[in-house]
C-alpha positions as a printed Julia matrix, in Angstrom:
128×3 Matrix{Float64}:
   0.0    0.0     0.0
   1.5    3.27   -1.15
   1.52   6.01    1.46
   2.02   9.68    0.7
   2.99  12.51    3.03
   3.06  16.17    2.09
   5.33  18.76    3.63
   5.47  22.46    2.97
   6.43  25.89    4.28
   3.09  26.78    5.84
   3.37  30.46    4.92
   4.6   32.03    1.67
   4.75  35.71    0.78
   3.03  37.0    -2.35
   5.14  36.89   -5.54
   7.37  34.15   -4.1
   7.54  30.52   -5.18
   5.56  27.94   -3.26
   7.22  24.53   -2.98
   5.57  21.5    -1.39
   7.02  18.01   -1.32
   5.34  14.62   -1.31
   7.34  11.79    0.21
   6.26   8.33   -0.88
   6.63   5.12    1.1
   5.57   1.58    0.31
   6.48   1.97   -3.34
   8.82   3.71   -5.74
   7.93   6.8    -7.73
   9.65   5.16  -10.7
   7.4    2.09  -10.66
   6.02   1.69  -14.14
   2.71   3.21  -15.0
   2.32   5.09  -11.72
   1.3    8.73  -11.95
   1.85  11.2    -9.1
  -0.57  14.1    -8.94
  -0.98  17.35   -7.07
  -4.45  18.62   -6.14
  -5.4   21.59   -3.98
  -8.44  22.88   -2.15
  -8.76  26.6    -1.42
 -10.8   27.52    1.65
 -14.51  27.2     0.98
 -13.97  25.88   -2.54
 -13.74  22.55   -4.32
 -10.73  20.51   -5.27
  -8.55  21.71   -8.15
  -6.21  19.41  -10.02
  -2.78  20.95  -10.63
  -0.73  18.39  -12.53
   1.22  15.18  -12.38
   4.64  13.66  -12.86
   4.82  10.21  -14.36
   6.95   7.24  -13.38
   9.33   8.17  -16.22
   9.64  11.79  -15.12
   7.38  13.33  -17.74
   4.95  15.96  -16.52
   1.56  17.37  -17.44
  -0.09  20.43  -15.96
  -3.54  21.94  -15.79
  -3.84  24.55  -18.55
  -5.04  27.13  -16.04
  -1.85  26.81  -13.95
   0.68  25.64  -16.54
   2.49  28.95  -16.87
   3.34  29.02  -13.14
   3.73  25.31  -12.35
   6.49  22.76  -12.41
   6.82  19.37  -10.76
  10.22  17.84  -10.1
  11.34  14.65   -8.41
  14.23  13.14   -6.5
  14.31   9.42   -7.12
  17.01   8.86   -4.51
  14.73  10.37   -1.85
  11.58   8.91   -3.42
   9.75  12.21   -3.37
   8.34  14.72   -5.81
   7.89  18.45   -5.42
   5.39  21.01   -6.67
   6.7   24.48   -7.47
   4.18  27.27   -8.02
   5.62  30.61   -9.04
   4.42  34.15   -8.43
   1.87  33.17   -5.83
  -1.02  35.37   -4.7
  -3.44  34.99   -1.79
  -5.68  33.04   -4.21
  -3.12  30.23   -4.05
  -3.88  29.72   -0.38
  -5.08  26.14   -0.08
  -4.58  22.7     1.34
  -2.25  20.93   -1.07
  -2.63  17.19   -1.56
  -0.56  14.63   -3.42
  -2.08  11.48   -4.84
  -1.09   8.36   -6.75
  -2.78   6.44   -9.52
  -1.94   3.42  -11.65
  -2.17   4.93  -15.08
  -3.25   8.49  -15.73
  -6.17   9.73  -13.65
  -9.38   9.72  -15.68
  -9.87  13.25  -17.08
 -13.41  13.68  -15.74
 -12.38  12.31  -12.33
  -9.25  14.39  -11.7
 -10.67  15.83   -8.48
 -12.37  12.7    -7.25
 -10.58  10.62   -4.64
 -11.84   7.41   -6.22
  -9.62   8.11   -9.22
  -6.56   7.53   -7.05
  -5.19   4.6    -5.09
  -3.28   6.78   -2.66
  -3.95  10.2    -1.19
  -1.95  12.23    1.33
  -3.32  14.03    4.37
  -2.62  17.43    2.87
  -0.57  20.41    3.93
  -1.93  23.91    4.46
  -0.13  26.68    2.61
  -1.13  30.28    3.21
  -0.02  33.1     0.95
   0.14  36.32    2.9
   2.46  39.21    3.54
């Protein structure tokens, strides 16, 4: 059973880069056909899918966030990291990482049942 644990800075100032890391246990992030996603939930709003990094290191991002988003990984540490540039208070959210075998179904990107692993989430607040 794959387990995921997010970690982040808690507080980020506007215009800075937000970086949150997901550490994976019980499996390798290079295991074939596994996809590792980032999803967030702003206060009072629904879940928003951000993007994923595949087992082979390739990435895909939500069109709405693509210009500010990158996902990297460290295979030696078995973790992957979301970087979100030029943040504003609207980026305040709980950030979750999730795993799926194969790409998450496009119309289920924000549904937990599309994933076989889901972290507990980490709160990131953007404020000066």
